[in-house]
C-alpha positions in Angstrom: 191.8 181.2 24.2 188.7 180.6 22.0 185.8 182.9 21.2 182.4 182.2 19.8 180.8 184.7 17.4 177.1 184.3 17.0 174.7 186.1 14.5 171.6 186.1 16.4 167.8 185.6 15.6 168.2 182.9 13.1 165.2 180.4 13.5 166.3 176.9 14.7 164.8 173.9 13.1 165.5 170.3 11.8 166.9 167.5 14.2 169.5 167.5 16.6 170.8 164.3 18.6 171.8 164.6 22.2 175.1 163.3 23.0 176.4 161.5 26.2 176.3 162.7 29.4 179.1 164.7 30.6 178.4 164.1 34.3 178.2 160.3 33.8 181.3 160.0 31.3 183.6 161.8 33.7 182.8 159.4 36.5 182.8 156.2 34.3 186.5 156.8 33.0 188.1 156.8 36.6 185.9 153.9 37.4 187.5 151.8 34.7 190.6 151.6 36.6 188.7 149.0 38.8 188.6 146.6 36.0 191.5 144.3 35.8 191.7 144.0 31.9 189.7 145.7 29.2 186.5 148.0 29.1 184.5 149.9 26.7 182.4 153.1 27.3 180.0 153.7 24.6 178.4 157.1 23.5 181.2 159.1 25.2 181.0 162.7 24.4 183.9 164.6 22.8 184.4 167.0 25.5 187.5 168.6 27.0 187.1 166.9 30.4 187.3 163.6 28.8 190.6 164.7 27.1 192.1 165.6 30.5 191.0 162.3 32.3 192.5 160.4 29.3 195.9 162.2 30.1 195.6 161.1 33.7 194.7 157.5 32.6 197.8 157.5 30.5 199.9 158.8 33.3 198.8 155.8 35.2 199.9 153.5 32.3 196.6 152.7 31.0 195.9 152.6 27.4 192.9 154.6 26.2 191.6 155.1 22.7 188.7 157.4 22.0 187.2 156.5 18.7 183.8 156.9 17.1 182.2 158.0 20.5 183.6 154.9 22.2 186.5 154.8 24.8 188.5 151.4 24.6 190.5 151.1 27.8 193.1 148.6 28.7 194.1 148.9 32.5 196.0 145.6 32.9 199.2 147.4 33.2 198.1 150.1 35.4 200.7 151.9 37.9 199.7 153.9 40.9 201.3 157.3 40.4 200.8 160.8 42.0 198.3 162.8 39.9 199.9 166.5 39.5 198.1 169.7 39.8 198.4 170.6 36.1 196.2 167.6 35.4 193.7 167.5 38.6 193.1 171.3 38.4 191.5 171.2 35.1 188.1 169.6 36.1 186.4 168.7 39.2 185.8 165.0 38.2 189.6 164.2 38.7 188.5 163.5 42.3 186.9 160.1 41.2 190.4 158.9 41.1 190.4 159.2 44.7 187.9 156.4 45.3 189.0 154.2 42.3 192.8 154.3 43.3 191.9 153.8 47.0 190.0 150.7 46.2 192.7 149.5 43.7 195.9 150.1 45.4 195.0 151.3 49.1 196.7 154.5 48.3 196.2 157.7 46.2 197.9 160.9 46.0 196.7 163.9 44.0 196.4 167.6 44.0 193.2 169.5 44.8 190.5 169.0 42.0 189.5 172.1 40.0 186.4 172.8 37.9 184.1 175.8 37.5 184.3 178.8 40.2 180.7 178.6 41.1 181.1 178.9 44.8 182.4 176.6 47.7 182.6 173.0 46.6 184.2 171.2 49.4 184.9 167.6 49.5 184.5 167.0 53.2 181.8 164.4 52.6 184.0 162.5 50.5 186.8 162.6 53.1 184.6 161.7 55.9 183.5 158.7 54.0 187.1 157.4 53.0 187.7 157.7 56.8 184.7 155.8 57.9 185.8 152.9 55.5 189.2 152.9 57.4 191.5 155.3 55.2 193.7 157.8 56.6 193.6 161.3 54.9 196.4 163.6 54.9 196.3 167.1 53.3 199.8 168.5 52.8 200.0 171.9 50.9 197.6 171.6 48.0 197.7 167.7 47.9 195.7 164.9 49.4 197.4 161.7 50.3 194.9 159.0 51.1 196.1 155.5 52.4 194.5 152.4 53.7 196.1 149.1 55.1 192.5 147.6 54.8 189.3 149.1 53.8 186.3 147.7 55.7 182.6 148.3 54.6 180.3 149.8 56.9 177.0 152.0 56.8 177.8 155.6 56.1 175.3 158.3 56.4 175.7 161.4 54.3 174.6 164.7 55.7 173.9 166.1 52.3 173.1 163.8 49.2 176.4 164.8 47.1 176.6 163.3 43.6 180.4 163.3 43.8 180.7 161.8 47.0 178.0 159.0 46.3 180.2 157.9 43.4 183.3 158.3 45.2 182.3 156.2 48.0 180.6 153.7 45.7 184.1 153.3 44.0 186.2 153.0 47.3 183.7 150.6 48.7 184.4 148.0 45.8 187.7 147.5 47.6 186.5 147.1 51.1 185.8 143.9 52.9 182.2 143.1 53.3 179.1 145.4 52.5 179.2 149.2 52.4 175.8 150.9 52.9 175.3 154.6 51.9 172.3 156.2 53.6 171.1 159.4 52.1 172.8 158.9 48.8 172.3 161.1 45.8 169.9 159.7 43.2 170.9 161.4 40.0 170.9 159.4 36.6 174.6 159.2 36.5 174.9 157.2 39.8 172.9 154.5 38.1 175.0 154.7 35.1 178.2 154.3 37.1 176.6 151.4 39.1 175.7 149.7 36.0 179.2 149.6 34.8 180.3 148.2 38.2 177.6 145.5 37.9 179.2 144.5 34.3 182.4 144.3 36.2 180.9 141.5 38.4 180.8 144.0 41.5 177.3 143.7 43.4 175.6 146.9 43.6 172.0 147.3 44.6 169.8 150.4 45.3 171.4 152.9 43.0 169.0 155.6 42.1 167.6 155.4 45.5 168.4 156.9 48.9 170.2 153.8 50.1 173.0 152.0 48.1 174.6 148.9 49.1 178.0 147.6 47.6 179.7 144.5 48.3 183.5 144.8 48.0 185.6 142.6 45.6 188.9 142.8 43.6 187.7 140.0 41.3 186.5 141.9 38.3 186.0 141.1 34.8 186.1 143.0 31.5 183.1 145.3 31.1 181.2 147.8 28.9 178.7 150.5 29.5 176.7 153.1 27.7 176.7 156.6 28.7 173.1 157.8 29.2 172.1 160.9 26.9 173.1 164.2 28.7 170.1 165.5 30.5 171.5 169.1 30.9 172.5 169.3 27.2 168.8 167.9 26.4 167.5 170.8 28.7 169.8 173.5 27.2 168.5 172.6 23.6 164.6 172.5 24.8 165.2 175.9 26.3 166.5 177.0 22.8 163.5 175.6 21.1 161.1 177.3 23.3 162.8 180.5 22.5 163.6 180.5 18.9 162.8 177.1 17.5 160.3 176.0 14.8 159.4 172.4 14.7 162.9 171.7 16.3 163.3 168.0 16.9 165.6 167.0 19.9 166.3 163.3 19.7 167.7 161.0 22.3 165.9 162.2 25.4 165.0 160.2 28.4 161.8 161.8 29.8 162.1 160.6 33.2 165.6 162.3 33.6 164.0 165.8 32.7 160.7 165.6 34.6 161.5 168.7 36.7 162.2 170.9 33.6 159.0 169.5 31.8 156.9 170.4 34.7 158.1 173.9 34.9 157.6 174.3 30.9 154.2 173.1 31.5 153.7 175.7 34.2 154.8 178.7 32.2 153.0 177.8 29.1 155.6 176.2 26.8 154.1 173.6 24.4 156.1 170.6 23.2 155.4 166.9 22.0 157.3 164.0 23.0 157.1 160.6 20.8 159.4 157.9 22.2 162.9 159.5 22.5 162.1 162.6 20.5 160.9 165.9 21.4 159.4 168.4 19.1 159.3 172.2 20.2 158.6 175.7 18.8 159.0 179.2 19.9 156.7 180.2 22.7 155.6 183.9 22.2 153.6 183.9 25.6 155.8 182.8 28.4 154.5 183.3 32.0 156.9 184.1 34.8 157.7 181.8 37.7 159.4 181.0 40.9 162.1 178.5 40.5 164.1 176.6 43.2 167.0 174.3 42.3 167.1 171.1 44.3 169.0 167.8 44.2 167.6 165.3 41.6 164.8 164.7 41.2 164.3 168.4 41.8 165.2 171.2 39.3 168.7 170.8 38.3 171.2 173.6 39.2 172.9 173.1 35.9 170.0 174.3 34.2 169.3 177.2 36.4 171.5 179.6 34.2 170.3 178.5 30.9 166.7 178.9 32.5 167.5 182.6 33.5 168.0 183.5 29.7 164.5 182.1 29.0 162.9 184.0 31.8 164.1 187.2 30.6 161.5 186.6 27.8 158.6 185.8 30.3 155.9 188.4 30.6 156.6 189.6 34.2 158.8 189.1 37.2 160.4 185.9 38.0 162.5 184.6 41.0 165.2 182.0 40.9 166.3 180.5 44.3 169.8 178.8 43.9 170.0 176.3 46.8 173.3 174.4 46.0 175.9 177.0 45.0 176.3 180.5 46.1 178.1 181.9 43.2 176.1 181.0 40.4 174.6 184.3 39.1 177.7 185.5 37.5 176.3 185.1 34.1 173.5 187.7 34.8 176.0 190.8 34.6 176.6 190.1 30.9 172.9 189.2 30.5 172.2 192.7 31.7 174.7 194.4 29.4 172.7 192.5 26.5 169.4 194.3 27.7 168.0 191.8 30.3 167.0 193.1 33.8 168.1 191.0 36.5 168.7 191.8 40.2 170.5 189.7 42.8 168.3 190.1 45.8 170.1 187.9 48.1 173.2 185.5 48.1 170.8 182.8 46.4 167.9 184.7 45.0 167.7 186.3 41.7 165.0 188.6 40.4 164.3 188.7 36.4 162.0 191.1 34.8 160.5 190.4 31.3 160.2 190.5 28.5 163.2 192.2 27.3 164.8 192.3 23.7 168.5 191.4 24.0 171.2 192.9 21.8 174.5 191.3 20.8 177.6 192.5 22.6 181.0 191.2 23.8 180.4 188.9 26.9 182.7 186.5 28.8 181.7 182.9 29.8 182.9 182.6 33.6 181.6 178.8 33.9 180.3 176.0 32.0 176.5 176.6 32.4 176.8 180.4 32.7 178.4 180.4 29.4 175.6 178.2 28.0 173.3 180.8 29.2 175.1 183.4 27.2 175.3 181.2 24.2 171.4 181.0 24.4 171.2 184.8 24.8 173.3 185.5 21.7 171.3 183.2 19.6 168.0 185.0 20.2 169.6 188.5 20.6 169.7 191.1 17.7 173.2 191.5 16.0 176.4 190.1 17.0 177.4 188.4 20.2 180.9 187.5 20.8 181.6 185.1 23.8 185.3 185.1 25.1 186.8 182.3 27.5 184.4 180.0 25.6 186.7 177.0 26.1 184.7 176.6 29.6 181.6 175.7 27.3 183.3 173.1 25.5 183.7 171.3 28.7 180.2 170.3 28.8 178.8 170.4 25.3 180.3 168.1 22.6 180.3 169.1 18.8 178.8 172.4 19.7 179.3 174.3 16.4 178.1 171.3 14.3 175.0 170.6 16.0 174.0 174.3 16.2 174.8 174.9 12.5 172.9 171.8 11.4 169.7 173.5 12.7 170.2 176.9 11.2 172.3 178.8 13.8 175.0 181.3 12.4 178.0 180.6 14.7 181.7 180.7 14.2 184.7 179.6 16.6 188.0 181.3 16.5 191.1 181.2 18.5 
């Protein structure tokens, strides 16, 4: 198990380039099984979730090479095999093989997907969608067996705009006869990224990025390529760092429209920045105002930035409230933040109070999940003294080349086993 050791309070300056989006890449790789030949996925991040997805692809007799940020994939000899627990449990995104293999073969067998323990994350919307397309879903012990003699397109309404379900049903619908319409679809950028890949394969997809998506089923696909969007959550994480301890820190590779909710919140609390083309310049803000923050589905404030934002608000002048509307177990990072000197209080299951400003001091902490780990990383970088983060492997699931990027802008950080 890895450990991050951070020497805090070193000013961050220079330029950092944002990598490819985790939440896009982990959907695009399973989607590649729909291609009947070769495909390339450019700007793929070097993260552990991708490593595990590649292992699943290789289990399915696909050839995958990850070289210089590009995935080169050959699915021409793909075989449909059960996906074992030791692979599926490593990441939530393993469930995208459900939709892709169901479309490709009419059958998929896999163990329950894993991922961070941030609360109840049921996949009932996915299952309901598969069933509406004509699939039969069986759950035997800890395994899903999903079969369909024939999938038939229809209109499907989601009770909640789930990103995972939207992508999974899009993938399954490519193997259905006729047109599938998803109403109340999620609108996150990664859905647009996946749609672009499907379109490049020759599949007709319209409406991605809106509440209504249409997919025309076809098994006649061609070789395809796609470029992974820059990671809006990594972007937000480094913006928060810049606001706390930056000096003319340049963050390159942003897509402004993807981070609009964060930018509006930064404007509200008094943080200054400058954006030119795809680059933001930001420095430490010495007078941060408190705020009320509520997480929402896109284009609202992203739940994945809630925990990093908590660390930022420990430095605000007054009391802030965060309302987490998507997951009920996403305040676990606050226990260690408090050990570092923060004052936070869980008011209810989904409301957190943060009182600031408070000087943070380094200590030994534990990353319990990906974004909670990122919040502790930020805390360590602004804290006095040494911070050591145990179980930091969970952080590497979502941030590529973390040590190299941070040291290049002035951070003092070591990673040990």
